[in-house]
Each structure stands twice: as C-alpha cells, then as structure tokens.
C-alpha positions in Angstrom: -94.0 -161.7 169.1 -93.6 -160.6 172.7 -96.4 -159.3 174.9 -94.6 -155.9 174.8 -94.7 -155.8 171.0 -98.4 -156.8 170.9 -99.3 -154.2 173.5 -97.5 -151.4 171.5 -99.1 -152.5 168.2 -102.5 -152.6 170.0 -102.1 -149.1 171.2 -101.0 -147.8 167.9 -103.8 -149.5 166.0 -106.4 -148.2 168.5 -105.1 -144.6 168.2 -105.0 -144.8 164.4 -108.5 -146.2 164.3 -109.7 -143.3 166.5 -107.8 -140.6 164.7 -107.8 -141.6 161.0 -109.7 -144.8 160.5 -113.2 -144.1 161.9 -112.4 -140.4 162.7 -114.2 -140.5 166.1 -111.5 -138.5 167.9 -112.6 -140.0 171.2 -109.2 -139.3 172.7 -109.6 -135.6 172.1 -112.4 -135.3 174.6 -112.3 -134.6 178.3 -115.1 -137.2 178.9 -112.9 -140.0 177.5 -109.9 -139.2 179.8 -112.2 -138.8 182.8 -113.8 -142.2 182.1 -110.5 -143.8 181.4 -109.1 -142.6 184.7 -111.8 -144.5 186.5 -111.3 -147.6 184.4 -107.5 -147.6 184.8 -107.9 -147.3 188.6 -109.9 -150.5 188.7 -107.6 -152.2 186.2 -104.7 -151.5 188.4 -106.6 -152.7 191.4 -107.6 -156.0 189.7 -104.2 -156.6 187.9 -102.3 -155.7 191.0 -104.2 -158.2 193.1 -103.9 -161.0 190.5 -100.2 -160.6 189.8 -99.2 -159.5 193.3 -100.6 -162.8 194.7 -99.0 -164.8 191.9 -102.3 -166.0 190.4 -101.2 -164.6 187.0 -97.5 -165.0 186.1 -95.6 -163.6 183.1 -92.5 -165.0 181.3 -89.7 -162.5 181.7 -88.8 -163.2 178.1 -92.2 -161.7 177.0 -92.4 -158.5 179.1 -90.3 -155.5 180.1 -88.5 -156.3 183.3 -87.9 -159.6 185.1 -90.1 -162.2 186.8 -89.6 -160.4 190.2 -93.0 -159.2 191.5 -92.5 -155.7 192.8 -95.1 -152.9 193.6 -93.4 -150.3 191.3 -90.3 -150.6 189.1 -88.7 -153.3 187.0 -91.3 -152.7 184.3 -94.2 -153.0 186.7 -96.8 -150.7 188.2 -98.9 -152.0 191.1 -97.3 -155.4 190.6 -98.6 -155.7 187.0 -96.5 -155.4 183.9 -96.8 -152.1 182.1 -97.9 -154.1 179.0 -101.1 -154.8 180.8 -101.9 -151.1 181.0 -101.1 -150.6 177.4 -103.1 -153.6 176.2 -106.0 -152.5 178.4 -105.9 -149.0 177.0 -106.1 -150.4 173.5 -109.0 -152.7 174.3 -111.0 -149.9 176.0 -110.2 -147.3 173.4 -111.1 -149.6 170.5 -114.5 -150.5 172.2 -115.3 -146.9 172.7 -114.3 -145.8 169.2 -116.4 -148.5 167.6 -119.3 -147.7 169.9 -119.1 -144.0 169.0 -118.8 -144.7 165.3 -121.8 -147.1 165.3 -123.8 -144.5 167.3 -123.1 -141.8 164.7 -124.0 -144.2 161.8 -127.4 -145.1 163.2 -129.1 -141.7 162.9 -127.8 -141.4 159.3 -129.3 -144.8 158.4 -132.6 -143.9 160.1 -132.9 -140.7 158.1 -132.3 -142.4 154.8 
C-alpha cells in the first residue's frame, strides 16, 4: 500500500471515528479548526525544513508527484508531500477525538 493510500485511509478513519464511532463531532467546532490552523502551520514549517533540505526523502512510487523537491506543485506543499498533511491531520484529529471522548466518559464514571 502506498503512502498516499495510507494517508487517505487514515483521514477517512479519523473522520468516521469523530462523526460516527465516538460521536465527538470535534470537526464541527470552531475551536478545532482554529487549533488545527496553528498545528498545520508548524507542521508545514517542520516538514518543509526536513524535506527541503533532503533530510527526509520519499520514493516517487509511494507518493503523488515525483522525487523533485519543489516549494509548491508536483504533489508538494512547502516541499513536503501532500500525504504528510493528510497523515498529520488524521493523527491530530484521532488524538483529539479520543481525548474528548475520554473526557466525556470520566464525569459519567465518577457519578456512578
């Protein structure tokens, strides 16, 4: 399975978990999108530095685009493959969804 396929599956699973699995609906809040904007800024900064300098390299067979390292275009954004953004989104969303779900469970357990 390519990195592209894994990233897409990761995003779909994270969204399904948020909407229907744990029903936290984190992505429906303005707070989530505000926080994610801050996170994605630093993700682009870090990813861009690592991939732009050639510290991290990707196989062109596993990502959208080629192995050319460009600022924008050819399946890249700030030097990093778009798959990195999708995978990062899935990781952050899943963490926030589980955190929110566990936080909602705790008061119910303490009341019982």
